[in-house]
C-alpha positions as CSV (number, residue, x, y, z in Angstrom):
1,M,103.0,-47.4,-13.4
2,T,100.7,-46.5,-16.3
3,E,97.1,-47.3,-16.9
4,T,95.7,-48.5,-20.2
5,P,92.2,-46.9,-20.2
6,R,89.2,-49.1,-21.0
7,T,86.0,-47.6,-22.2
8,A,83.9,-50.7,-22.0
9,D,82.8,-50.3,-18.5
10,A,79.1,-50.2,-19.5
11,A,76.4,-52.6,-20.3
12,A,73.0,-52.9,-22.0
13,P,69.6,-53.4,-20.4
14,G,69.4,-56.7,-18.4
15,T,73.0,-56.3,-17.2
16,F,73.9,-57.1,-13.6
17,V,77.0,-55.7,-11.9
18,I,78.9,-58.1,-9.6
19,A,81.8,-57.2,-7.4
20,T,84.3,-59.8,-6.2
21,A,85.5,-60.0,-2.6
22,G,88.0,-62.1,-0.7
23,H,91.5,-62.5,0.7
24,V,94.5,-61.7,-1.5
25,D,95.7,-64.5,-3.8
26,H,92.6,-66.6,-3.5
27,G,92.0,-66.5,-7.3
28,K,89.4,-63.7,-7.8
29,S,91.0,-62.3,-10.9
30,T,91.7,-65.7,-12.3
31,L,88.0,-66.7,-11.7
32,V,86.8,-63.5,-13.5
33,G,89.1,-64.3,-16.4
34,A,87.8,-67.8,-16.7
35,L,84.2,-66.6,-16.7
36,T,84.7,-63.7,-19.2
37,G,87.8,-64.6,-21.2
38,M,89.1,-61.1,-20.2
39,E,92.0,-60.0,-18.1
40,P,90.6,-57.7,-15.4
41,D,93.9,-56.4,-14.2
42,R,94.6,-53.1,-15.9
43,W,98.0,-52.0,-14.5
44,A,101.4,-53.2,-15.8
45,E,102.6,-53.7,-12.3
46,E,99.5,-55.8,-11.5
47,K,100.3,-58.2,-14.3
48,K,103.9,-58.3,-13.5
49,R,103.4,-59.0,-9.8
50,G,100.2,-61.1,-10.2
51,L,98.6,-58.9,-7.6
52,T,95.5,-56.9,-8.0
53,I,96.1,-53.4,-6.8
54,D,93.2,-51.4,-8.1
55,L,89.8,-52.1,-9.6
56,G,89.5,-54.2,-12.6
57,F,86.6,-54.7,-15.0
58,A,85.3,-57.5,-17.3
59,W,82.0,-58.7,-18.7
60,T,80.3,-61.7,-20.2
61,T,76.9,-62.9,-21.4
62,L,75.2,-65.9,-19.7
63,P,73.5,-68.6,-21.9
64,S,70.2,-67.1,-20.6
65,G,71.1,-63.8,-22.3
66,R,71.7,-62.0,-19.0
67,E,74.8,-59.8,-19.2
68,L,77.2,-59.7,-16.3
69,A,79.7,-56.9,-15.6
70,F,82.4,-57.8,-13.0
71,V,84.2,-55.3,-10.8
72,D,87.3,-57.2,-9.6
73,V,88.7,-55.7,-6.3
74,P,92.1,-56.1,-4.7
75,G,92.3,-58.5,-1.8
76,H,95.4,-57.2,-0.1
77,E,94.9,-55.5,3.2
78,K,96.9,-52.5,2.0
79,F,94.2,-51.8,-0.6
80,L,91.1,-52.1,1.5
81,A,90.0,-48.5,0.4
82,N,90.2,-49.6,-3.2
83,M,88.3,-52.7,-2.5
84,L,85.5,-50.6,-0.8
85,A,85.4,-48.3,-3.8
86,G,84.6,-51.3,-6.0
87,L,82.2,-53.0,-3.7
88,G,80.4,-49.9,-2.4
89,P,78.2,-49.2,-5.5
90,A,77.8,-52.9,-6.5
91,P,74.4,-54.6,-5.8
92,I,75.7,-58.2,-6.0
93,A,78.8,-59.7,-4.4
94,C,80.8,-62.7,-5.4
95,F,82.8,-63.9,-2.3
96,V,85.8,-66.0,-3.1
97,I,87.6,-68.4,-0.8
98,A,90.5,-70.7,-1.9
99,A,90.1,-74.3,-1.0
100,D,93.8,-74.7,-0.4
101,K,94.0,-71.7,1.9
102,G,90.7,-71.6,3.7
103,W,89.3,-68.6,5.6
104,Q,91.9,-65.9,6.3
105,A,92.2,-62.5,7.8
106,Q,91.2,-60.4,4.8
107,S,88.3,-62.8,4.3
108,S,86.8,-61.5,7.5
109,D,87.5,-57.9,6.5
110,H,85.7,-58.3,3.2
111,R,82.9,-60.2,4.8
112,D,82.4,-57.3,7.2
113,A,82.5,-54.8,4.4
114,I,79.8,-56.7,2.5
115,N,77.7,-57.0,5.7
116,A,78.2,-53.3,6.5
117,L,77.1,-52.3,3.0
118,G,74.0,-54.4,3.4
119,I,74.6,-56.4,0.2
120,T,72.0,-59.2,0.4
121,H,72.4,-60.7,-3.1
122,G,75.5,-62.7,-3.8
123,L,77.2,-66.1,-3.9
124,V,80.3,-67.8,-2.5
125,V,82.8,-69.5,-4.8
126,V,85.3,-71.9,-3.3
127,T,88.2,-71.7,-5.9
128,R,91.3,-73.7,-6.6
129,A,89.5,-76.9,-5.9
130,D,92.0,-78.8,-8.0
131,L,94.8,-77.9,-5.6
132,A,93.1,-79.2,-2.5
133,P,90.2,-81.4,-3.3
134,D,90.2,-82.9,0.2
135,S,89.8,-79.5,1.8
136,V,86.8,-78.4,-0.2
137,E,84.2,-79.6,2.4
138,T,86.2,-78.2,5.3
139,T,86.4,-74.8,3.5
140,K,82.7,-74.8,2.8
141,A,82.0,-75.5,6.5
142,Q,84.3,-72.6,7.4
143,V,82.5,-70.3,5.1
144,S,79.0,-71.3,6.4
145,A,80.2,-70.7,10.0
146,Q,81.9,-67.3,9.2
147,L,78.9,-66.0,7.2
148,R,76.3,-67.0,9.8
149,G,74.4,-63.9,10.9
150,T,75.6,-61.8,8.0
151,T,73.7,-60.6,4.9
152,L,75.3,-63.4,2.8
153,E,74.3,-66.2,5.3
154,A,72.0,-67.8,2.8
155,A,74.2,-67.3,-0.2
156,P,74.8,-70.4,-2.4
157,I,78.2,-71.9,-2.3
158,V,79.8,-73.2,-5.5
159,T,83.1,-75.1,-5.9
160,V,85.2,-74.5,-9.0
161,S,88.7,-74.7,-10.5
162,A,89.3,-71.8,-12.8
163,T,92.3,-73.6,-14.1
164,T,90.7,-76.9,-15.1
165,G,87.2,-75.6,-15.6
166,E,85.7,-77.9,-13.0
167,G,82.5,-76.4,-11.6
168,L,82.3,-73.5,-14.0
169,P,79.0,-74.7,-15.6
170,E,77.4,-75.0,-12.2
171,L,78.8,-71.5,-11.3
172,I,77.2,-70.0,-14.5
173,S,73.9,-71.6,-13.5
174,V,74.1,-70.2,-10.0
175,L,75.0,-66.7,-11.4
176,D,71.9,-67.0,-13.5
177,E,69.8,-67.8,-10.4
178,V,71.2,-65.1,-8.3
179,T,70.7,-62.4,-10.9
180,A,67.2,-63.6,-11.6
181,T,66.2,-62.9,-8.0
182,A,68.0,-59.6,-7.8
183,E,65.8,-56.5,-7.3
184,A,65.0,-54.8,-10.5
185,P,66.6,-51.3,-10.7
186,S,64.7,-48.2,-11.5
187,A,65.5,-46.8,-15.0
188,S,63.4,-43.7,-14.2
189,G,65.1,-43.0,-10.8
190,R,67.6,-40.4,-10.0
191,V,71.2,-40.8,-11.3
192,R,74.0,-41.0,-8.8
193,L,77.0,-42.4,-10.5
194,W,80.0,-42.7,-8.1
195,I,83.1,-42.2,-10.2
196,D,85.8,-44.8,-9.8
197,R,88.1,-43.7,-12.6
198,A,88.7,-40.5,-14.6
199,F,91.1,-40.4,-17.6
200,T,91.6,-38.7,-20.9
201,I,91.3,-40.4,-24.3
202,K,92.9,-38.8,-27.3
203,G,90.3,-37.3,-29.6
204,A,87.5,-37.8,-27.1
205,G,88.6,-35.9,-24.0
206,T,87.6,-36.7,-20.4
207,V,86.0,-40.1,-19.6
208,V,84.8,-41.2,-16.2
209,T,83.6,-44.7,-15.3
210,G,81.3,-46.1,-12.6
211,T,78.5,-48.4,-11.7
212,L,75.0,-47.1,-12.7
213,T,72.5,-48.6,-10.2
214,A,69.5,-46.3,-10.9
215,G,68.3,-43.8,-13.5
216,T,69.2,-43.5,-17.1
217,L,72.0,-41.7,-18.8
218,T,71.5,-40.4,-22.3
219,T,73.9,-38.7,-24.7
220,G,73.3,-34.9,-24.5
221,D,72.2,-35.0,-20.9
222,T,73.2,-32.3,-18.5
223,V,74.4,-33.7,-15.2
224,E,75.6,-32.3,-11.9
225,L,79.2,-33.0,-11.0
226,R,79.9,-33.0,-7.3
227,G,83.3,-33.8,-5.8
228,D,86.1,-32.9,-3.6
229,T,87.3,-29.9,-5.7
230,I,84.4,-29.5,-8.2
231,D,80.8,-28.4,-8.2
232,R,79.2,-27.7,-11.6
233,T,77.0,-29.0,-14.3
234,V,78.5,-30.7,-17.3
235,G,77.2,-32.2,-20.5
236,V,77.4,-35.9,-21.5
237,R,79.2,-36.0,-24.8
238,G,79.1,-39.7,-25.3
239,L,78.5,-43.1,-23.6
240,Q,80.1,-46.5,-23.9
241,S,78.3,-49.8,-23.4
242,R,80.2,-53.1,-23.8
243,N,83.0,-51.5,-25.7
244,S,80.5,-49.9,-28.1
245,T,79.1,-46.4,-28.4
246,T,75.5,-46.1,-27.4
247,T,73.1,-43.2,-26.9
248,E,71.5,-44.5,-23.7
249,V,72.6,-46.6,-20.7
250,V,70.2,-48.0,-18.1
251,P,70.9,-49.8,-14.8
252,Q,72.4,-52.0,-13.7
253,A,75.4,-51.2,-15.7
254,R,79.1,-50.4,-15.8
255,V,79.2,-47.2,-17.8
256,A,81.9,-45.0,-19.3
257,V,80.8,-41.4,-19.7
258,N,82.6,-38.9,-22.0
259,L,82.1,-35.4,-20.4
260,R,82.3,-32.0,-22.1
261,D,84.7,-29.2,-21.1
262,V,86.0,-30.6,-17.9
263,P,89.7,-31.7,-17.4
264,A,90.3,-35.2,-16.1
265,D,92.7,-33.8,-13.6
266,D,89.8,-32.0,-11.9
267,L,88.0,-35.3,-11.2
268,H,88.7,-37.9,-8.6
269,R,87.5,-41.2,-7.3
270,G,84.6,-40.5,-5.0
271,D,83.2,-37.7,-7.1
272,A,79.7,-38.3,-8.4
273,L,77.5,-37.6,-11.5
274,L,74.0,-36.7,-10.4
275,T,70.6,-35.8,-11.7
276,P,70.6,-32.0,-11.3
277,E,68.9,-30.7,-8.2
278,A,67.7,-34.1,-7.2
279,W,70.0,-34.9,-4.3
280,P,70.7,-33.3,-1.0
281,I,74.4,-32.5,-0.7
282,V,75.1,-32.9,3.0
283,D,77.9,-33.1,5.5
284,T,75.9,-33.9,8.7
285,I,73.8,-37.0,9.1
286,D,72.3,-39.1,11.8
287,V,73.0,-42.9,11.6
288,R,72.3,-46.3,13.0
289,R,74.9,-49.0,13.6
290,T,74.2,-52.1,11.7
291,M,77.3,-54.1,12.7
292,G,80.7,-53.7,14.2
293,E,82.0,-51.7,17.2
294,A,79.6,-49.7,19.5
295,L,79.4,-46.1,18.4
296,D,80.0,-44.9,22.0
297,S,83.3,-46.8,22.3
298,G,85.2,-43.5,22.4
299,I,86.6,-43.4,18.9
300,H,85.6,-40.1,17.2
301,E,87.9,-39.6,14.2
302,L,87.1,-42.1,11.5
303,M,87.1,-42.7,7.7
304,A,83.7,-43.0,6.1
305,H,83.3,-45.0,2.9
306,I,80.2,-44.7,0.7
307,G,80.0,-45.4,-3.0
308,T,83.5,-44.9,-4.2
309,A,84.2,-42.0,-1.8
310,A,86.4,-42.1,1.3
311,V,85.9,-39.1,3.5
312,P,87.3,-38.3,7.0
313,A,84.5,-38.0,9.5
314,R,83.8,-37.1,13.1
315,L,81.4,-39.2,15.2
316,R,79.2,-37.8,17.9
317,S,77.7,-40.8,19.7
318,F,74.2,-40.6,21.2
319,A,74.3,-44.3,22.3
320,A,75.9,-47.6,21.3
321,D,73.7,-47.8,18.1
322,H,73.0,-44.2,17.1
323,A,75.2,-41.2,16.4
324,R,75.7,-38.1,14.4
325,L,78.4,-38.2,11.6
326,T,80.0,-35.0,10.4
327,L,81.8,-35.5,7.1
328,D,84.9,-33.6,6.1
329,R,83.2,-32.7,2.8
330,P,79.6,-32.8,1.7
331,L,78.3,-35.8,-0.3
332,P,75.1,-36.7,-2.1
333,L,73.4,-38.9,0.4
334,Q,69.9,-40.2,1.1
335,V,68.0,-42.0,3.8
336,S,68.8,-45.8,3.8
337,D,72.3,-45.3,2.4
338,R,75.0,-47.6,3.8
339,I,78.3,-46.4,5.1
340,V,81.4,-48.3,6.1
341,L,83.5,-46.8,8.9
342,R,87.2,-47.4,9.4
343,A,89.5,-46.1,12.0
344,P,92.5,-44.1,10.6
345,G,95.4,-46.4,10.0
346,S,93.3,-49.5,10.5
347,R,92.8,-52.1,7.8
348,N,89.6,-53.4,9.4
349,V,86.0,-52.4,9.3
350,F,85.1,-50.4,12.4
351,A,81.3,-50.4,11.9
352,G,78.6,-50.4,9.3
353,L,76.1,-47.5,9.3
354,L,72.6,-47.0,8.0
355,V,71.7,-43.3,7.2
356,L,68.5,-42.3,9.0
357,D,68.4,-38.6,8.6
358,V,70.2,-36.3,6.1
359,D,68.7,-33.1,7.5
360,P,69.0,-33.6,11.3
361,P,67.9,-30.9,13.8
362,E,70.4,-28.8,15.7
363,L,71.1,-30.1,19.2
364,T,71.6,-27.1,21.5
365,R,69.9,-28.0,24.8
366,R,71.1,-30.2,27.6
367,G,69.9,-33.8,27.1
368,D,69.2,-33.3,23.3
369,G,71.6,-36.2,22.5
370,A,69.8,-38.7,24.7
371,R,66.4,-37.6,23.4
372,R,67.7,-37.9,19.8
373,A,69.0,-41.4,20.5
374,Q,65.5,-42.5,21.7
375,L,63.8,-41.0,18.6
376,L,66.3,-42.6,16.2
377,A,65.9,-46.0,17.9
378,E,62.2,-45.8,17.0
379,R,62.7,-44.7,13.5
380,P,62.2,-47.2,10.6
381,S,65.3,-47.9,8.5
382,E,63.5,-46.4,5.4
383,G,62.8,-43.2,7.2
384,D,59.8,-41.8,9.1
385,L,57.5,-39.6,7.0
386,L,55.3,-38.5,9.9
387,A,58.4,-37.6,12.0
388,E,59.9,-35.6,9.2
389,V,56.7,-33.7,8.5
390,A,55.9,-33.2,12.2
391,R,59.3,-31.8,13.0
392,R,58.9,-29.1,10.4
393,G,55.2,-28.4,10.5
394,A,55.2,-28.4,6.7
395,V,57.7,-29.5,4.1
396,E,57.6,-29.6,0.3
397,R,57.0,-33.1,-1.0
398,S,60.0,-32.7,-3.4
399,V,62.3,-32.1,-0.5
400,L,61.5,-35.4,1.2
401,T,61.7,-37.1,-2.1
402,R,65.3,-35.8,-2.5
403,F,66.0,-37.0,1.0
404,G,65.1,-40.5,-0.2
405,L,61.8,-41.0,1.6
406,Q,59.1,-42.9,-0.2
407,I,56.0,-40.7,-0.3
408,P,52.7,-42.7,-0.6
409,V,49.7,-41.6,-2.5
410,D,47.4,-39.2,-0.7
411,D,44.9,-41.8,0.7
412,S,47.9,-43.7,2.2
413,L,49.5,-40.8,4.0
414,P,49.7,-40.9,7.8
415,A,46.5,-39.7,9.5
416,E,48.1,-36.5,10.7
417,V,49.7,-35.6,7.3
418,E,47.8,-33.7,4.6
419,D,49.0,-33.0,1.0
420,M,48.4,-29.4,0.0
421,G,49.5,-28.4,-3.4
422,G,53.0,-29.9,-3.1
423,W,53.3,-29.4,0.6
424,L,53.0,-32.2,3.2
425,V,51.5,-30.5,6.3
426,H,51.3,-31.8,9.9
427,S,47.6,-31.3,11.0
428,P,48.5,-29.9,14.5
429,A,50.8,-27.3,12.9
430,L,48.1,-26.4,10.4
431,T,45.6,-25.9,13.2
432,T,48.1,-23.6,14.9
433,W,48.6,-21.5,11.8
434,V,44.9,-21.3,11.1
435,E,44.2,-20.1,14.6
436,A,47.1,-17.6,14.4
437,A,45.8,-16.2,11.2
438,K,42.3,-15.8,12.7
439,S,43.7,-14.1,15.8
440,L,46.0,-11.8,13.8
441,V,43.3,-10.5,11.5
442,S,40.7,-10.1,14.3
443,H,43.2,-8.3,16.5
444,E,44.3,-5.9,13.7
445,L,40.7,-5.1,12.6
446,T,39.7,-4.5,16.2
447,A,42.6,-2.2,16.8
448,S,42.2,-0.5,13.4
449,P,38.5,-0.5,12.5
450,M,39.2,1.6,9.3
451,A,41.6,-1.1,8.0
452,A,40.5,-2.9,4.9
453,G,42.3,-6.0,6.3
454,V,45.8,-7.3,6.8
455,P,48.3,-7.5,3.9
456,V,49.0,-11.1,2.9
457,K,52.7,-10.5,3.3
458,A,52.1,-9.4,6.9
459,V,50.1,-12.6,7.6
460,A,52.9,-14.7,6.2
461,E,55.6,-12.9,8.2
462,A,53.6,-13.2,11.4
463,L,53.2,-17.0,10.9
464,R,56.9,-17.3,10.2
465,R,57.6,-15.6,13.5
466,T,55.7,-18.4,15.3
467,S,58.3,-20.1,17.6
468,G,59.6,-23.4,16.4
469,T,63.1,-23.3,17.8
470,G,62.3,-25.1,21.1
471,R,63.0,-21.9,23.0
472,R,60.1,-20.8,25.2
473,R,58.5,-17.4,25.1
474,P,58.2,-15.7,28.5
475,G,55.4,-17.3,30.5
476,E,55.1,-20.4,28.3
477,P,55.2,-23.8,30.0
478,K,58.2,-26.0,29.5
479,D,57.7,-28.2,26.4
480,D,60.0,-31.2,26.1
481,A,58.8,-32.0,22.7
482,S,61.2,-29.6,21.0
483,P,62.4,-30.0,17.4
484,N,64.7,-32.7,18.7
485,G,61.5,-34.5,19.7
486,K,58.5,-35.7,17.8
487,T,56.1,-32.8,17.7
488,P,57.1,-29.3,18.7
489,S,54.2,-27.3,20.1
490,T,54.5,-24.6,17.4
491,H,56.2,-24.2,14.1
492,P,57.2,-21.2,12.0
493,L,55.6,-21.2,8.5
494,P,58.3,-22.5,6.2
495,E,60.1,-19.8,4.2
496,S,60.0,-20.7,0.5
497,T,59.0,-19.1,-2.7
498,G,56.8,-20.1,-5.6
499,T,53.4,-21.5,-6.3
500,A,53.6,-24.1,-3.6
501,T,54.1,-21.6,-0.9
502,R,51.2,-19.4,-2.1
503,T,49.0,-22.5,-2.2
504,L,49.9,-23.4,1.4
505,L,49.3,-19.8,2.7
506,G,46.1,-19.7,0.7
507,E,44.8,-22.9,2.3
508,I,45.6,-21.5,5.8
509,I,43.7,-18.3,5.0
510,S,40.8,-20.2,3.7
511,R,40.6,-22.6,6.6
512,A,40.7,-19.6,8.9
513,G,37.4,-18.4,7.3
514,L,39.1,-15.5,5.6
515,E,39.7,-14.4,2.1
516,A,42.6,-12.7,0.3
517,V,41.5,-10.0,-2.1
518,D,44.0,-7.7,-3.9
519,G,46.8,-8.7,-1.5
520,I,44.6,-8.1,1.6
521,V,43.4,-10.7,4.0
522,R,40.0,-10.0,5.5
523,P,36.8,-11.7,6.6
524,P,34.5,-12.3,3.6
525,G,32.5,-9.2,2.7
526,H,34.4,-7.1,5.3
527,I,33.7,-3.4,5.0
528,A,36.1,-1.2,6.9
529,G,34.4,0.9,9.7
530,L,35.0,4.5,10.3
531,G,35.2,4.4,14.1
532,E,35.6,7.9,15.5
533,A,35.5,9.4,12.0
534,E,31.9,8.3,11.5
535,A,30.5,11.6,12.9
536,G,32.7,13.7,10.6
537,I,31.7,11.7,7.5
538,A,28.0,11.9,8.4
539,E,28.3,15.7,8.7
540,I,29.9,15.9,5.2
541,E,27.2,13.7,3.8
542,H,24.5,16.0,5.4
543,R,26.1,19.2,3.9
544,L,26.5,17.6,0.4
545,A,22.9,16.5,0.4
546,A,21.9,20.1,0.9
547,D,24.3,21.5,-1.7
548,P,26.1,18.7,-3.7
549,F,28.6,21.2,-5.3
550,A,29.7,22.9,-2.1
551,A,32.8,20.7,-1.5
552,P,34.2,21.2,2.0
553,E,37.4,23.2,2.4
554,A,40.6,21.7,3.9
555,D,40.0,23.6,7.2
556,D,36.5,22.0,7.4
557,L,37.9,18.5,7.0
558,R,40.5,19.2,9.7
559,E,37.9,20.5,12.1
560,L,35.9,17.3,11.5
561,G,39.0,15.1,12.2
562,L,39.1,13.7,8.6
563,G,42.5,13.0,7.3
564,V,43.7,11.1,4.3
565,R,43.2,7.7,5.9
566,E,39.7,8.4,7.1
567,L,38.7,9.8,3.7
568,A,40.2,6.8,1.9
569,V,38.2,4.3,4.1
570,A,35.0,6.4,3.6
571,E,35.5,6.4,-0.2
572,K,36.1,2.6,-0.3
573,A,32.8,2.2,1.7
574,G,31.0,4.3,-1.0
575,R,30.3,7.2,1.4
576,I,32.2,10.0,-0.5
577,L,34.0,10.6,-3.8
578,R,37.5,12.1,-3.9
579,L,38.3,14.2,-6.9
580,G,41.6,15.8,-7.8
581,D,43.1,18.6,-5.7
582,G,41.5,17.2,-2.5
583,I,37.9,17.9,-3.5
584,I,35.4,15.8,-1.6
585,V,31.9,15.4,-3.1
586,S,29.1,12.8,-2.8
587,P,29.2,9.7,-5.0
588,R,25.9,11.1,-6.5
589,T,27.4,14.5,-7.4
590,P,28.7,13.5,-11.0
591,A,25.2,12.3,-12.0
592,Q,23.6,15.4,-10.5
593,A,26.0,17.6,-12.4
594,M,25.3,15.8,-15.7
595,R,21.6,16.5,-15.5
596,I,22.3,20.3,-15.2
597,L,25.1,20.4,-17.8
598,A,23.0,18.5,-20.4
599,G,20.5,21.5,-20.2
600,L,23.1,24.0,-21.3
601,D,23.7,25.1,-24.9
602,Q,26.4,22.9,-26.4
603,P,29.3,23.4,-26.3
604,F,29.7,25.2,-23.0
605,T,32.6,26.9,-21.3
606,T,34.1,26.2,-17.9
607,S,32.6,29.5,-16.6
608,Q,29.1,28.6,-17.9
609,A,29.4,25.2,-16.1
610,R,30.5,26.9,-12.9
611,Q,27.6,29.3,-13.0
612,A,25.1,26.6,-13.8
613,L,26.3,24.4,-10.9
614,G,26.5,27.3,-8.5
615,T,30.0,26.4,-7.4
616,T,33.5,27.7,-7.5
617,R,36.4,27.2,-9.9
618,R,38.2,25.1,-7.2
619,V,35.4,22.6,-7.5
620,V,34.2,22.8,-11.1
621,I,37.6,22.1,-12.8
622,P,38.3,18.7,-11.0
623,L,34.6,17.8,-11.4
624,L,34.7,18.4,-15.2
625,E,37.9,16.5,-15.5
626,H,36.3,13.6,-13.6
627,L,33.3,13.7,-16.1
628,D,35.8,13.8,-19.0
629,G,37.5,10.7,-17.6
630,R,34.3,8.8,-17.4
631,G,33.5,9.7,-21.0
632,W,30.3,11.7,-20.0
633,T,31.7,15.0,-21.3
634,R,34.3,15.7,-24.0
635,R,36.8,18.6,-24.1
636,L,36.9,20.3,-27.4
637,D,39.6,22.9,-26.8
638,T,41.1,24.8,-23.9
639,T,37.8,26.5,-23.0
640,H,34.9,24.4,-24.4
641,R,33.3,21.0,-23.6
642,E,30.2,19.2,-24.7
643,V,28.0,16.5,-23.2
644,V,28.5,13.2,-25.0
645,R,25.1,12.1,-26.3
């Protein structure tokens, strides 16, 4: 079999993508051909056998100006995976039932797939009405009964004959109505284009096609390519829209993307083009059953279908309706995504799933599964912002946005959530960190009175050591609200880098009534005390007051218990001045020296300065160098200086 590539799988603004569904040989491809004037089957074998095997594509424009792009799917049970790849990314379904055959086995499978995917916009077309006009009403009654309780329960039903044209005008009108009420896609959202085909066009290179349901693709864009065997960024060389080259494609659209420098053989159905760094790539998710078999029925090895991907998965059930799904390979997923589960070898839908959590907590304690089931049962389908923030203590807003949660503006945040410079912070966790910072600084300054404060890095590391793992410290009471629950009693400060983290730590320090100066956290206006060194410094001050140029010897300092640390604290407090070579003088000594040196004949020698000050060479040389450094004296040569007037 050979494929004739089409590059017209794209559409302009105002386009709506519709996937067909229904039992084999009920006229889906014929209907699409009648509506569009195009043959959706692409393979020679499909045309020869009159049987759709893989996905087909066609498009048309309604009289209203709305453009429709059809994804025609195979109806045979052997090709259910191909059918799901076409239906998975589509926002609208066209369910087809033949009047002369009525509801059949694969009709139920396709209904279940639509229901599992949560497709709420669509219509039902009873085809081949010319072959069984007397069966039309019976078939419509069957359809209504079979769709009761599903997402297409209220879908309009239209009767047509694609061969004679009967009912086609009404069908076109209904298509207009259905698309008019469809939810408007976001052209500014993140791109996640599930690839359904990859091929090479001579002179152009690799082309992939898919359904663009959100975001905008532009020629020259750099996109992230994630798949079974590939993980890299790639450039968009060109785009096709309605068989014409375009520089931009917006949703909803069938789109063909010409990629730079990537072989088509490296790409597969189920790979995805993504907005770079905008999607979590995950292999473990927590899910809710939306239809189908109970998740605790004992089946663990399944096939998960999402978008165009089909990935083996393992199910860990928490209860009938909630479970953890571990995928054989990571996928770009978000909260509220829909997944179809099939049992290996089965041609039926096992269950439909709704993704509730793409970053679930580890479950390590006895009873964690039951507790997790209870929490998931309480979680809204669109995600729980408060629960996500509370579980972590603080989380960057951008992280939850990547997870697919909708973040309201500040004044609409949950009462216990605060926005701090890009972080969403749980108030109880913030209180814990503030108190911990207070306690740490107070303890350190009590234990070390001479300390200027606590390094910012040490404060951050101490807050990150705060227990958030659910394991108790010795002597702590048992706390059932672990990370598997709603609100752990304590959280570690998140480890991250950049401005956002500095902002969060700065806010904690500020709320603790502290300040950070030169990388040191301290109480405002804090001056380090001298503790036991106070007496020694007071003695030095007394001696220097009597003779400001009689700097104490090293032995004197040792006898007084004054080491490097004590002298540094005393200098920072303004009690002494340290010159080079370990010379200790009073902070007033330089000014006192200048008054004497100014009375000498200018210039003067080092020896003349020593004699005038009544001190030693050990003291006078570092003192003169200090005066030079302050610009009060100027060195003229190796032996002479002068006072700067």
